[in-house]
N, C-alpha and C positions, 0 to 999 in steps of 0.2 A: 504494500500500500504506500502511496506517495505521502510523504510527510510535508504537509502544507502549513505554513505559519502566516498569520496575519499580523502585520505591524501597524496598528492603528494610531492615528493622532491627527491633530490639526495642522502640524508642520507649517507653522506660520511665522518664520520660514523653516524649511528643512535645514538642519544644522550639520556640522561635521560630527557631532555626537550621534545624531540619527544615522548618518552615513556609516559610522563605525559599527553601530549595532547591526545594521543590515549586512554589511560585509562579514562580520563575525558570525552572524546568524546563518549566512549562506553556507557555512561549513557544517551546520547542524541540520539543515532542512533541505528538502528537494526543491522547494519553491517558497518564495516569500512574496506576499502581496502587501505592498505598502498601501494602506487604506487611508485616504485623505478625507477627513470628515470635518464638519462644521461644529465647533463648540458653541452651543446655543447661548452660552453666557458671555461670549466675547464677540466683538466686531472684528472681522478679519482685516489684516493689514495687506495681505496679498490674496487676490481671488483664488479660489480652489482650482479653477481651470488652468490658471497660469502656473500655480505651484505644481500641479500634476505634470504639465508640459516640461517644466524645468527638471523635475525629479526623473522623468522618463529619459531625458537627455543625459542626465548624470549616470544612469544605469543602462544606457543603450547597448553596451557590450556585455551585459551580464544577463544571459537568458533565464536564469533562475528567478529574476526579480521582475515583478509586474507592479504597476501603479494604477490604482482605481479610486474613484470617488465613491463615497457611500453616505447614506443618511440612515438614521434610526439607531437601533441598538447594535453595538459592536458584536455581541454574542450571536445575534441573529444573522448578521452579515457573515460572520465566520461560518456558521452552519450552511448558509446559502452557497458559500464558496468551497465547502468541503474542507475547511481549515480546522484542524484539531488542536492547534496551538496558537496562543497569542504571544507574540514576542514583545518584550518591554525592556527598556533600559532604566537602570537605577543610578542616579548620581550621588545620593546621600540617604540618610535615614528618613528624612521628610518624604522623599520620593517613595520609599518603601511603605510607609504608613498609608499614603494616598493610594498607591498601586495595589497594596494588599486588600484594601477595602473594595476596590473595583474588581479585582480578581475573584473575590468571594461572590460578588453580585453577578459577574459574568458566568461563573460556575453554576449559580442558581438558575439562571436563564437557560444555559446550555451545559448540562452536566458532563458532556463529552469533551469540553474545552479545558485544556491545561494552559496555564500562564507560565511562561519561561522568562525568567529575569536574567539579564546580562548586566554585570556591573560595568559602568562606564569607565573607559580608559582614563586614568588619572589626569592626563594632560587635557582632557576634554570636559572634566567634571564641572567646571565653572561656567560652561556655556549653556545658555537657555535661549529659547526663541524670544521670550519677552525682553531679555537684556539686549539681544541683537536688534530687535525692533526699536528700542529706545535709543541705542547708539546711532542707528541709521536715521531715525526720525530727526535727530539733532545734528545731522551732517557728518557723523563719525564714519570711519572706514571699518567695514565689517567683513571684508573679503577673507580674512584669516579664519573666520568662524563658520563659513559656509562652503559647500563643495561645488559651487558654481559662481561665475562672475556676477556681481551685484547688478551689473547692467542688464542682465537677463530678466529682471523683475522691476527695475526702477520706474518704468513708465506705467506700472499698474498698481503701485502701492497706494494705500488709503491713508493719507496724512491727517 
């Protein structure tokens, strides 16, 4: 049976930390679906369609990786895609507390779904999408934090 993992998130933007989790996860799974969703509690900085396009270009030479948009419950989308695993990155204990609660809820909705946590590489642990957005919003250079040139999204950001 094919081992399919779903890597869900808003990815607003997709960071080097996210990239690291996908690359490392590709050694564990036959297929990884990067599932770009909308966080209903936040206004997006980069439109979903643009972020999907950019992420697809980042992984264009990696056939194990797909990128798709989704709405609704992550656990239901995983079931729809035949994914038995959720792939998540952890930067710190705060992430663990948050992710553990979500993993329990996902398992309630889809009992066949296992959440697999990868500890973030130390050099990337301080990076978060919200920090990158703030730096970029105020004119700072964020190129060292993302796996694509910032010019790929600048015409679509919501300031």
